[in-house]
Structure formats: C-alpha cells, structure tokens
Biopython code that builds the backbone (N, CA, C, O; Angstrom):
import numpy as np
from Bio.PDB.StructureBuilder import StructureBuilder

atoms = [
    (1, "MET", "N", (-15.443, 136.825, -148.091)),
    (1, "MET", "CA", (-14.601, 135.676, -148.299)),
    (1, "MET", "C", (-13.286, 135.822, -147.537)),
    (1, "MET", "O", (-12.810, 134.864, -146.929)),
    (2, "ILE", "N", (-12.709, 137.001, -147.567)),
    (2, "ILE", "CA", (-11.470, 137.238, -146.830)),
    (2, "ILE", "C", (-11.738, 137.160, -145.332)),
    (2, "ILE", "O", (-10.908, 136.656, -144.575)),
    (3, "VAL", "N", (-12.889, 137.653, -144.905)),
    (3, "VAL", "CA", (-13.239, 137.628, -143.490)),
    (3, "VAL", "C", (-13.361, 136.193, -143.002)),
    (3, "VAL", "O", (-12.929, 135.882, -141.893)),
    (4, "ASP", "N", (-13.944, 135.315, -143.813)),
    (4, "ASP", "CA", (-14.072, 133.912, -143.435)),
    (4, "ASP", "C", (-12.704, 133.274, -143.208)),
    (4, "ASP", "O", (-12.537, 132.488, -142.275)),
    (5, "LYS", "N", (-11.735, 133.601, -144.039)),
    (5, "LYS", "CA", (-10.388, 133.049, -143.882)),
    (5, "LYS", "C", (-9.733, 133.588, -142.619)),
    (5, "LYS", "O", (-9.020, 132.854, -141.935)),
    (6, "LEU", "N", (-9.962, 134.856, -142.298)),
    (6, "LEU", "CA", (-9.382, 135.440, -141.095)),
    (6, "LEU", "C", (-9.972, 134.816, -139.838)),
    (6, "LEU", "O", (-9.255, 134.564, -138.870)),
    (7, "ILE", "N", (-11.259, 134.572, -139.853)),
    (7, "ILE", "CA", (-11.913, 133.955, -138.696)),
    (7, "ILE", "C", (-11.392, 132.539, -138.495)),
    (7, "ILE", "O", (-11.075, 132.140, -137.374)),
    (8, "GLN", "N", (-11.305, 131.785, -139.580)),
    (8, "GLN", "CA", (-10.806, 130.410, -139.486)),
    (8, "GLN", "C", (-9.360, 130.386, -139.003)),
    (8, "GLN", "O", (-8.985, 129.528, -138.204)),
    (9, "HIS", "N", (-8.555, 131.317, -139.481)),
    (9, "HIS", "CA", (-7.164, 131.390, -139.054)),
    (9, "HIS", "C", (-7.081, 131.718, -137.561)),
    (9, "HIS", "O", (-6.250, 131.148, -136.854)),
    (10, "GLY", "N", (-7.916, 132.613, -137.078)),
    (10, "GLY", "CA", (-7.944, 132.969, -135.661)),
    (10, "GLY", "C", (-8.334, 131.791, -134.781)),
    (10, "GLY", "O", (-7.740, 131.575, -133.724)),
    (11, "ILE", "N", (-9.326, 131.035, -135.214)),
    (11, "ILE", "CA", (-9.767, 129.857, -134.449)),
    (11, "ILE", "C", (-8.667, 128.804, -134.428)),
    (11, "ILE", "O", (-8.391, 128.214, -133.384)),
    (12, "ASP", "N", (-8.038, 128.567, -135.575)),
    (12, "ASP", "CA", (-6.939, 127.598, -135.633)),
    (12, "ASP", "C", (-5.787, 128.012, -134.725)),
    (12, "ASP", "O", (-5.161, 127.168, -134.084)),
    (13, "SER", "N", (-5.514, 129.291, -134.671)),
    (13, "SER", "CA", (-4.430, 129.808, -133.839)),
    (13, "SER", "C", (-4.703, 129.551, -132.356)),
    (13, "SER", "O", (-3.791, 129.197, -131.609)),
    (14, "ILE", "N", (-5.934, 129.725, -131.939)),
    (14, "ILE", "CA", (-6.305, 129.496, -130.540)),
    (14, "ILE", "C", (-6.114, 128.031, -130.167)),
    (14, "ILE", "O", (-5.531, 127.726, -129.127)),
    (15, "PHE", "N", (-6.604, 127.123, -131.012)),
    (15, "PHE", "CA", (-6.480, 125.702, -130.716)),
    (15, "PHE", "C", (-5.024, 125.249, -130.779)),
    (15, "PHE", "O", (-4.610, 124.400, -129.989)),
    (16, "ARG", "N", (-4.250, 125.796, -131.698)),
    (16, "ARG", "CA", (-2.833, 125.448, -131.802)),
    (16, "ARG", "C", (-2.094, 125.896, -130.551)),
    (16, "ARG", "O", (-1.235, 125.176, -130.043)),
    (17, "SER", "N", (-2.423, 127.076, -130.057)),
    (17, "SER", "CA", (-1.794, 127.602, -128.856)),
    (17, "SER", "C", (-2.087, 126.719, -127.645)),
    (17, "SER", "O", (-1.185, 126.421, -126.861)),
    (18, "GLU", "N", (-3.330, 126.303, -127.491)),
    (18, "GLU", "CA", (-3.696, 125.437, -126.371)),
    (18, "GLU", "C", (-3.006, 124.080, -126.473)),
    (18, "GLU", "O", (-2.541, 123.537, -125.471)),
    (19, "LYS", "N", (-2.942, 123.540, -127.681)),
    (19, "LYS", "CA", (-2.288, 122.247, -127.888)),
    (19, "LYS", "C", (-0.799, 122.340, -127.555)),
    (19, "LYS", "O", (-0.243, 121.437, -126.930)),
    (20, "ASP", "N", (-0.159, 123.425, -127.969)),
    (20, "ASP", "CA", (1.256, 123.625, -127.678)),
    (20, "ASP", "C", (1.493, 123.777, -126.179)),
    (20, "ASP", "O", (2.480, 123.263, -125.652)),
    (21, "ARG", "N", (0.605, 124.473, -125.497)),
    (21, "ARG", "CA", (0.741, 124.669, -124.064)),
    (21, "ARG", "C", (0.634, 123.344, -123.312)),
    (21, "ARG", "O", (1.405, 123.091, -122.385)),
    (22, "LEU", "N", (-0.309, 122.505, -123.703)),
    (22, "LEU", "CA", (-0.449, 121.193, -123.066)),
    (22, "LEU", "C", (0.788, 120.335, -123.303)),
    (22, "LEU", "O", (1.267, 119.659, -122.392)),
    (23, "ARG", "N", (1.306, 120.364, -124.538)),
    (23, "ARG", "CA", (2.501, 119.582, -124.854)),
    (23, "ARG", "C", (3.700, 120.082, -124.049)),
    (23, "ARG", "O", (4.490, 119.278, -123.553)),
    (24, "ASN", "N", (3.841, 121.391, -123.917)),
    (24, "ASN", "CA", (4.963, 121.946, -123.165)),
    (24, "ASN", "C", (4.873, 121.594, -121.684)),
    (24, "ASN", "O", (5.897, 121.354, -121.045)),
    (25, "ALA", "N", (3.672, 121.559, -121.136)),
    (25, "ALA", "CA", (3.508, 121.220, -119.723)),
    (25, "ALA", "C", (3.810, 119.750, -119.469)),
    (25, "ALA", "O", (4.387, 119.405, -118.437)),
    (26, "ASP", "N", (3.424, 118.880, -120.399)),
    (26, "ASP", "CA", (3.615, 117.441, -120.211)),
    (26, "ASP", "C", (4.989, 116.960, -120.664)),
    (26, "ASP", "O", (5.556, 116.054, -120.054)),
    (27, "GLU", "N", (5.527, 117.552, -121.719)),
    (27, "GLU", "CA", (6.803, 117.115, -122.276)),
    (27, "GLU", "C", (7.692, 118.321, -122.590)),
    (27, "GLU", "O", (7.901, 118.629, -123.763)),
    (28, "PRO", "N", (8.219, 119.008, -121.578)),
    (28, "PRO", "CA", (9.025, 120.207, -121.856)),
    (28, "PRO", "C", (10.338, 119.913, -122.561)),
    (28, "PRO", "O", (10.915, 120.804, -123.184)),
    (29, "HIS", "N", (10.819, 118.678, -122.473)),
    (29, "HIS", "CA", (12.071, 118.346, -123.152)),
    (29, "HIS", "C", (11.913, 118.347, -124.673)),
    (29, "HIS", "O", (12.907, 118.425, -125.394)),
    (30, "MET", "N", (10.673, 118.261, -125.170)),
    (30, "MET", "CA", (10.435, 118.289, -126.612)),
    (30, "MET", "C", (10.554, 119.715, -127.160)),
    (30, "MET", "O", (10.846, 119.901, -128.341)),
    (31, "MET", "N", (10.329, 120.719, -126.309)),
    (31, "MET", "CA", (10.366, 122.094, -126.759)),
    (31, "MET", "C", (11.802, 122.525, -127.037)),
    (31, "MET", "O", (12.112, 123.025, -128.119)),
    (32, "ARG", "N", (12.655, 122.332, -126.074)),
    (32, "ARG", "CA", (14.077, 122.663, -126.226)),
    (32, "ARG", "C", (14.865, 121.503, -125.640)),
    (32, "ARG", "O", (14.982, 121.381, -124.421)),
    (33, "PRO", "N", (15.399, 120.658, -126.495)),
    (33, "PRO", "CA", (16.080, 119.450, -125.994)),
    (33, "PRO", "C", (17.266, 119.732, -125.079)),
    (33, "PRO", "O", (17.610, 118.882, -124.259)),
    (34, "LYS", "N", (17.897, 120.889, -125.192)),
    (34, "LYS", "CA", (19.059, 121.177, -124.356)),
    (34, "LYS", "C", (18.675, 121.471, -122.914)),
    (34, "LYS", "O", (19.494, 121.300, -122.011)),
    (35, "ASN", "N", (17.450, 121.907, -122.684)),
    (35, "ASN", "CA", (16.983, 122.171, -121.322)),
    (35, "ASN", "C", (16.449, 120.875, -120.736)),
    (35, "ASN", "O", (15.552, 120.252, -121.304)),
    (36, "ASN", "N", (16.993, 120.477, -119.616)),
    (36, "ASN", "CA", (16.530, 119.250, -118.961)),
    (36, "ASN", "C", (15.449, 119.606, -117.952)),
    (36, "ASN", "O", (15.713, 119.695, -116.753)),
    (37, "ARG", "N", (14.246, 119.805, -118.436)),
    (37, "ARG", "CA", (13.121, 120.151, -117.568)),
    (37, "ARG", "C", (12.237, 118.934, -117.375)),
    (37, "ARG", "O", (12.108, 118.083, -118.256)),
    (38, "LYS", "N", (11.637, 118.876, -116.206)),
    (38, "LYS", "CA", (10.704, 117.803, -115.901)),
    (38, "LYS", "C", (9.291, 118.283, -116.212)),
    (38, "LYS", "O", (9.044, 119.489, -116.232)),
    (39, "PRO", "N", (8.366, 117.369, -116.452)),
    (39, "PRO", "CA", (6.977, 117.776, -116.679)),
    (39, "PRO", "C", (6.413, 118.502, -115.456)),
    (39, "PRO", "O", (6.755, 118.184, -114.317)),
    (40, "LEU", "N", (5.555, 119.470, -115.710)),
    (40, "LEU", "CA", (4.948, 120.236, -114.623)),
    (40, "LEU", "C", (3.889, 119.404, -113.921)),
    (40, "LEU", "O", (3.183, 118.619, -114.553)),
    (41, "LYS", "N", (3.784, 119.582, -112.612)),
    (41, "LYS", "CA", (2.792, 118.851, -111.820)),
    (41, "LYS", "C", (2.088, 119.813, -110.878)),
    (41, "LYS", "O", (2.645, 120.837, -110.481)),
    (42, "GLY", "N", (0.877, 119.476, -110.535)),
    (42, "GLY", "CA", (0.130, 120.190, -109.509)),
    (42, "GLY", "C", (-0.133, 121.654, -109.811)),
    (42, "GLY", "O", (-0.622, 122.005, -110.885)),
    (43, "VAL", "N", (0.197, 122.499, -108.851)),
    (43, "VAL", "CA", (-0.098, 123.924, -108.931)),
    (43, "VAL", "C", (0.672, 124.574, -110.076)),
    (43, "VAL", "O", (0.149, 125.455, -110.758)),
    (44, "ALA", "N", (1.911, 124.142, -110.286)),
    (44, "ALA", "CA", (2.720, 124.725, -111.369)),
    (44, "ALA", "C", (2.058, 124.482, -112.719)),
    (44, "ALA", "O", (2.052, 125.370, -113.572)),
    (45, "ARG", "N", (1.504, 123.301, -112.921)),
    (45, "ARG", "CA", (0.833, 122.973, -114.189)),
    (45, "ARG", "C", (-0.416, 123.810, -114.368)),
    (45, "ARG", "O", (-0.669, 124.324, -115.457)),
    (46, "VAL", "N", (-1.191, 123.950, -113.319)),
    (46, "VAL", "CA", (-2.426, 124.743, -113.387)),
    (46, "VAL", "C", (-2.122, 126.195, -113.708)),
    (46, "VAL", "O", (-2.774, 126.796, -114.562)),
    (47, "LEU", "N", (-1.133, 126.760, -113.027)),
    (47, "LEU", "CA", (-0.779, 128.156, -113.272)),
    (47, "LEU", "C", (-0.285, 128.361, -114.695)),
    (47, "LEU", "O", (-0.618, 129.365, -115.325)),
    (48, "TYR", "N", (0.500, 127.430, -115.208)),
    (48, "TYR", "CA", (1.006, 127.560, -116.577)),
    (48, "TYR", "C", (-0.118, 127.441, -117.597)),
    (48, "TYR", "O", (-0.167, 128.214, -118.554)),
    (49, "LEU", "N", (-1.019, 126.488, -117.407)),
    (49, "LEU", "CA", (-2.113, 126.302, -118.367)),
    (49, "LEU", "C", (-3.111, 127.449, -118.327)),
    (49, "LEU", "O", (-3.777, 127.716, -119.327)),
    (50, "GLU", "N", (-3.229, 128.133, -117.194)),
    (50, "GLU", "CA", (-4.117, 129.293, -117.103)),
    (50, "GLU", "C", (-3.423, 130.587, -117.529)),
    (50, "GLU", "O", (-4.003, 131.667, -117.423)),
    (51, "ARG", "N", (-2.194, 130.480, -118.005)),
    (51, "ARG", "CA", (-1.394, 131.606, -118.502)),
    (51, "ARG", "C", (-1.073, 132.644, -117.424)),
    (51, "ARG", "O", (-0.967, 133.835, -117.718)),
    (52, "LYS", "N", (-0.921, 132.199, -116.194)),
    (52, "LYS", "CA", (-0.578, 133.120, -115.113)),
    (52, "LYS", "C", (0.921, 133.200, -114.892)),
    (52, "LYS", "O", (1.407, 134.181, -114.330)),
    (53, "VAL", "N", (1.670, 132.180, -115.328)),
    (53, "VAL", "CA", (3.134, 132.199, -115.251)),
    (53, "VAL", "C", (3.704, 131.597, -116.525)),
    (53, "VAL", "O", (3.020, 130.871, -117.246)),
    (54, "LYS", "N", (4.963, 131.907, -116.789)),
    (54, "LYS", "CA", (5.644, 131.327, -117.941)),
    (54, "LYS", "C", (6.190, 129.959, -117.559)),
    (54, "LYS", "O", (6.313, 129.634, -116.378)),
    (55, "LEU", "N", (6.514, 129.169, -118.565)),
    (55, "LEU", "CA", (7.019, 127.816, -118.340)),
    (55, "LEU", "C", (8.310, 127.845, -117.530)),
    (55, "LEU", "O", (8.498, 127.021, -116.635)),
    (56, "SER", "N", (9.186, 128.773, -117.832)),
    (56, "SER", "CA", (10.475, 128.822, -117.146)),
    (56, "SER", "C", (10.340, 129.241, -115.683)),
    (56, "SER", "O", (11.211, 128.921, -114.874)),
    (57, "LYS", "N", (9.282, 129.941, -115.333)),
    (57, "LYS", "CA", (9.106, 130.447, -113.968)),
    (57, "LYS", "C", (8.125, 129.627, -113.138)),
    (57, "LYS", "O", (7.981, 129.881, -111.943)),
    (58, "ALA", "N", (7.448, 128.654, -113.737)),
    (58, "ALA", "CA", (6.367, 127.942, -113.052)),
    (58, "ALA", "C", (6.846, 127.258, -111.770)),
    (58, "ALA", "O", (6.228, 127.428, -110.719)),
    (59, "ASP", "N", (7.924, 126.496, -111.837)),
    (59, "ASP", "CA", (8.397, 125.780, -110.649)),
    (59, "ASP", "C", (8.916, 126.729, -109.575)),
    (59, "ASP", "O", (8.694, 126.495, -108.387)),
    (60, "SER", "N", (9.602, 127.792, -109.975)),
    (60, "SER", "CA", (10.149, 128.709, -108.985)),
    (60, "SER", "C", (9.042, 129.503, -108.280)),
    (60, "SER", "O", (9.164, 129.799, -107.092)),
    (61, "VAL", "N", (7.978, 129.847, -108.986)),
    (61, "VAL", "CA", (6.863, 130.579, -108.364)),
    (61, "VAL", "C", (6.167, 129.707, -107.338)),
    (61, "VAL", "O", (5.815, 130.178, -106.257)),
    (62, "VAL", "N", (5.966, 128.442, -107.665)),
    (62, "VAL", "CA", (5.310, 127.537, -106.721)),
    (62, "VAL", "C", (6.223, 127.265, -105.531)),
    (62, "VAL", "O", (5.757, 127.187, -104.394)),
    (63, "GLY", "N", (7.518, 127.121, -105.788)),
    (63, "GLY", "CA", (8.466, 126.870, -104.707)),
    (63, "GLY", "C", (8.579, 128.033, -103.740)),
    (63, "GLY", "O", (8.851, 127.827, -102.557)),
    (64, "SER", "N", (8.378, 129.245, -104.217)),
    (64, "SER", "CA", (8.487, 130.414, -103.345)),
    (64, "SER", "C", (7.213, 130.655, -102.534)),
    (64, "SER", "O", (7.217, 131.476, -101.618)),
    (65, "GLY", "N", (6.139, 129.963, -102.851)),
    (65, "GLY", "CA", (4.900, 130.134, -102.103)),
    (65, "GLY", "C", (3.929, 131.107, -102.739)),
    (65, "GLY", "O", (2.798, 131.235, -102.268)),
    (66, "LEU", "N", (4.330, 131.792, -103.787)),
    (66, "LEU", "CA", (3.434, 132.740, -104.444)),
    (66, "LEU", "C", (2.387, 132.038, -105.315)),
    (66, "LEU", "O", (1.358, 132.627, -105.645)),
    (67, "GLY", "N", (2.643, 130.807, -105.679)),
    (67, "GLY", "CA", (1.743, 130.085, -106.572)),
    (67, "GLY", "C", (0.359, 129.873, -105.993)),
    (67, "GLY", "O", (-0.640, 129.999, -106.701)),
    (68, "LEU", "N", (0.294, 129.552, -104.711)),
    (68, "LEU", "CA", (-1.001, 129.301, -104.099)),
    (68, "LEU", "C", (-1.840, 130.563, -103.991)),
    (68, "LEU", "O", (-3.068, 130.491, -103.955)),
    (69, "SER", "N", (-1.191, 131.710, -103.940)),
    (69, "SER", "CA", (-1.956, 132.953, -103.848)),
    (69, "SER", "C", (-2.605, 133.324, -105.178)),
    (69, "SER", "O", (-3.505, 134.163, -105.213)),
    (70, "ARG", "N", (-2.162, 132.716, -106.262)),
    (70, "ARG", "CA", (-2.711, 133.030, -107.582)),
    (70, "ARG", "C", (-3.834, 132.088, -108.012)),
    (70, "ARG", "O", (-4.411, 132.266, -109.085)),
    (71, "ILE", "N", (-4.146, 131.103, -107.198)),
    (71, "ILE", "CA", (-5.187, 130.132, -107.547)),
    (71, "ILE", "C", (-6.451, 130.439, -106.764)),
    (71, "ILE", "O", (-6.407, 130.689, -105.560)),
    (72, "LYS", "N", (-7.571, 130.417, -107.457)),
    (72, "LYS", "CA", (-8.854, 130.593, -106.797)),
    (72, "LYS", "C", (-9.342, 129.232, -106.317)),
    (72, "LYS", "O", (-9.441, 128.283, -107.095)),
    (73, "ILE", "N", (-9.640, 129.154, -105.043)),
    (73, "ILE", "CA", (-10.130, 127.911, -104.458)),
    (73, "ILE", "C", (-11.646, 128.012, -104.371)),
    (73, "ILE", "O", (-12.168, 128.958, -103.782)),
    (74, "PRO", "N", (-12.365, 127.045, -104.952)),
    (74, "PRO", "CA", (-13.825, 127.119, -104.895)),
    (74, "PRO", "C", (-14.325, 126.981, -103.468)),
    (74, "PRO", "O", (-13.819, 126.169, -102.693)),
    (75, "LYS", "N", (-15.324, 127.782, -103.132)),
    (75, "LYS", "CA", (-15.897, 127.730, -101.792)),
    (75, "LYS", "C", (-16.824, 126.532, -101.688)),
    (75, "LYS", "O", (-17.534, 126.187, -102.632)),
    (76, "GLU", "N", (-16.800, 125.912, -100.524)),
    (76, "GLU", "CA", (-17.643, 124.741, -100.291)),
    (76, "GLU", "C", (-19.028, 125.177, -99.847)),
    (76, "GLU", "O", (-19.199, 126.218, -99.211)),
    (77, "LYS", "N", (-20.002, 124.369, -100.192)),
    (77, "LYS", "CA", (-21.379, 124.638, -99.772)),
    (77, "LYS", "C", (-21.803, 123.520, -98.837)),
    (77, "LYS", "O", (-21.436, 122.360, -99.023)),
    (78, "ASN", "N", (-22.585, 123.888, -97.828)),
    (78, "ASN", "CA", (-23.113, 122.844, -96.951)),
    (78, "ASN", "C", (-24.430, 122.316, -97.531)),
    (78, "ASN", "O", (-24.780, 122.670, -98.656)),
    (79, "ASP", "N", (-25.146, 121.502, -96.811)),
    (79, "ASP", "CA", (-26.361, 120.850, -97.318)),
    (79, "ASP", "C", (-27.463, 121.845, -97.699)),
    (79, "ASP", "O", (-28.259, 121.567, -98.597)),
    (80, "GLU", "N", (-27.516, 122.981, -97.037)),
    (80, "GLU", "CA", (-28.594, 123.929, -97.285)),
    (80, "GLU", "C", (-28.265, 124.875, -98.431)),
    (80, "GLU", "O", (-29.113, 125.683, -98.810)),
    (81, "GLY", "N", (-27.060, 124.804, -98.998)),
    (81, "GLY", "CA", (-26.686, 125.664, -100.111)),
    (81, "GLY", "C", (-26.131, 127.006, -99.671)),
    (81, "GLY", "O", (-25.965, 127.901, -100.500)),
    (82, "ILE", "N", (-25.841, 127.168, -98.394)),
    (82, "ILE", "CA", (-25.293, 128.422, -97.899)),
    (82, "ILE", "C", (-23.777, 128.306, -97.933)),
    (82, "ILE", "O", (-23.205, 127.302, -97.508)),
    (83, "LYS", "N", (-23.138, 129.350, -98.446)),
    (83, "LYS", "CA", (-21.681, 129.342, -98.520)),
    (83, "LYS", "C", (-21.097, 129.546, -97.132)),
    (83, "LYS", "O", (-21.630, 130.295, -96.313)),
    (84, "LYS", "N", (-20.004, 128.869, -96.895)),
    (84, "LYS", "CA", (-19.330, 129.010, -95.602)),
    (84, "LYS", "C", (-18.475, 130.236, -95.595)),
    (84, "LYS", "O", (-17.824, 130.529, -94.592)),
]
sb = StructureBuilder()
sb.init_structure("model")
sb.init_model(0)
sb.init_chain("A")
sb.init_seg("    ")
for serial, (resi, resn, name, xyz) in enumerate(atoms, 1):
    if name == "N":
        sb.init_residue(resn, " ", resi, " ")
    sb.init_atom(name, np.array(xyz, "f"), 0.0, 1.0, " ", f" {name:<3s}", serial, name[0])
structure = sb.get_structure()
C-alpha cells in the first residue's frame, strides 16, 4: 500500500515537472514577475525542454553558437533508404 502511494507520487512529480517546464518556456514572466523575460523560441526552447540548458542560460547559449552543437539533427534518407 505504501509502495502504491510512492509510485503514484513519482508519476505525478514527473508530469508536474514537464508541465512547469512548458509553462516556463512559454510564459517566463509568470515564474518570476520581476524578471522581464520573453518566451523562448526555436533552438533555445528545444534545448530548455530537453533539459540541456537552464532557463536563465538558454538565450545566451544559443546566441553564442553553442546551442546548435547540442542538438541532434536527424539524417535524411533518399528513396532507396540509404543514409546520406
């Protein structure tokens, strides 16, 4: 019975964390009203949602050029299914 409560609490924690991360990326002014941050866009948003950078560092990492090195770009396939 105690184990069931711990499992449920762990699952709730994961979903709460993801929900908070999405809200922070879309509406950062709701997190700390004194900080005038704009919503994250593009590479900065992807890096933040994948937990590769913190919210405060997301824009600066992308601006410095390091952001693109942290993203995996899917390889394209031609008609025969061979990777380029």
